C-alpha positions in Angstrom: 0.0 0.0 0.0 1.3 3.5 -0.9 1.6 6.0 1.9 0.4 9.5 0.9 3.5 11.1 2.4 5.6 9.3 -0.2 3.2 10.0 -3.1 3.0 12.4 -6.0 -0.5 13.6 -6.6 -2.1 15.4 -9.6 -4.8 18.0 -9.1 -6.4 18.3 -12.5 -8.8 20.9 -13.8 -9.6 23.6 -16.3 -9.2 26.3 -13.7 -11.0 28.8 -15.9 -10.6 30.8 -13.9 -8.9 29.5 -10.8 -11.0 30.2 -7.7 -10.3 30.4 -4.0 -12.0 27.0 -3.7 -9.5 25.5 -6.2 -6.6 27.0 -4.3 -7.9 25.6 -1.0 -8.1 22.1 -2.4 -4.6 22.3 -3.9 -3.1 23.7 -0.7 -4.7 21.1 1.4 -3.5 18.3 -1.0 0.0 19.8 -0.7 -0.2 19.1 3.0 -1.0 15.4 2.4 1.3 14.4 -0.4 5.0 14.6 -1.0 4.5 16.5 -4.2 1.5 18.0 -5.9 1.3 18.8 -9.7 -1.5 21.0 -10.8 -2.6 19.7 -14.2 -4.3 22.4 -16.3 -6.5 21.1 -19.1 -5.4 22.9 -22.3 -8.7 22.4 -24.2 -11.7 21.2 -22.3 -13.8 18.8 -24.3 -16.9 19.9 -22.3 -16.7 23.7 -22.5 -15.0 26.6 -24.1 -12.5 28.4 -21.9 -12.4 32.2 -21.3 -8.7 32.2 -20.6 -6.0 30.5 -22.6 -3.9 27.8 -20.9 -0.9 30.0 -20.5 -2.9 32.7 -18.7 -4.5 30.1 -16.4 -1.0 28.7 -15.6 0.3 32.2 -14.7 -2.7 32.7 -12.4 -2.0 29.5 -10.6 1.8 29.9 -10.4 1.3 33.4 -9.0 -0.8 32.1 -6.1 0.9 28.8 -5.4 4.6 29.6 -5.6 7.5 27.3 -6.4 6.6 24.4 -4.1 3.7 23.3 -6.3 4.3 22.4 -10.0 1.9 23.6 -12.6 1.8 22.0 -16.0 -0.6 22.0 -19.0 -1.9 18.8 -20.6 -3.9 17.8 -23.6 -3.9 14.0 -23.2 -5.8 11.5 -21.1 -5.5 12.4 -17.5 -4.1 9.0 -16.7 -1.3 9.6 -19.2 -0.5 13.0 -17.7 -0.4 11.3 -14.2 2.0 8.7 -15.5 4.2 11.4 -17.0 4.6 12.8 -13.5 4.8 9.3 -11.9 1.8 10.2 -9.8 -0.1 7.6 -7.8 -3.0 9.8 -6.9 -5.5 12.2 -8.4 -7.0 14.7 -6.1 -10.3 16.3 -6.8 -12.6 18.6 -4.8 -16.3 17.8 -4.2 -18.8 20.5 -3.4 -22.1 18.8 -3.6 -23.8 15.6 -4.6 -24.1 16.8 -8.2 -20.2 16.9 -8.3 -20.1 13.3 -7.0 -22.1 11.8 -9.9 -19.7 13.1 -12.5 -16.6 12.5 -10.5 -17.6 8.9 -9.6 -18.0 8.1 -13.3 -14.6 9.7 -14.1 -12.9 7.8 -11.2 -14.2 4.5 -12.5 -13.1 5.2 -16.1 -9.7 6.3 -14.8 -9.4 3.2 -12.6 -10.2 1.0 -15.7 -7.4 2.7 -17.6 -4.9 2.9 -14.8 -5.7 0.5 -11.8 -2.6 1.7 -9.9 -3.9 5.3 -9.9 -6.0 6.2 -6.9 -8.6 9.0 -6.9 -8.8 11.0 -3.6 -11.6 13.4 -2.9 -11.4 16.4 -0.6 -14.6 18.0 0.5 -14.8 21.7 -0.3 -14.4 23.9 2.7 -17.8 25.3 3.8 -16.9 28.8 2.7 -16.3 27.6 -0.9 -19.0 24.9 -1.2 -21.0 27.1 -3.5 -18.1 28.4 -5.6 -17.6 27.5 -9.3 -15.6 29.0 -12.1 -18.7 29.2 -14.2 -20.5 31.1 -11.4 -17.6 33.5 -11.1 -17.6 34.2 -14.8 -21.4 34.8 -14.8 -21.1 37.2 -11.8 -18.2 39.1 -13.5 -20.1 39.3 -16.8 -23.0 41.1 -15.2 -20.8 43.5 -13.2 -20.8 41.7 -9.9 -18.0 41.8 -7.4 -15.8 38.6 -7.5 -12.8 40.0 -5.4 -13.3 37.5 -2.6 -13.9 34.6 -4.8 -10.8 34.6 -7.0 -7.1 35.7 -6.6 -6.5 39.5 -7.2 -4.9 38.9 -10.7 -8.0 37.0 -11.8 -10.4 39.6 -10.5 -8.4 42.4 -12.3 -8.5 40.4 -15.6 -12.2 39.7 -15.3 -12.8 43.4 -14.8 -10.7 44.1 -17.9 -12.8 41.7 -19.9 -16.2 42.6 -18.6 -15.8 46.0 -17.1 -16.0 46.6 -13.3 
């Protein structure tokens, strides 16, 4: 059995944009695993992104510092995890609606890579409502997102949609 303290974990996502909820999950994962790699999905098959991958990486690196690796991928998640020799995928769960999708993905990933564990961290209560799509919608209609995203993201959303 693998001990988490000796394990590399991948925290995958589109991070479009990164929210305080994402950062909370990543930082908590960093306290559990030897090394955490944040995997930024280059092109989401499920939705168009507002920010390009390079900009999303910059937002993450600015907030996470040098201790947490950030890398872009455009492959199967299990192949990205193998590239980094990861033994765990870390995902955040906010509500039961997240669970349905994540359960399906975990089973597919397990079929493709039985040695790769999926670990779920429950969202902290203050972020249990927070989603990137919700942040974009608030910003689009002129709402305040300063306490939901890092400052650089809030500034960029204001540039795109006005303040």
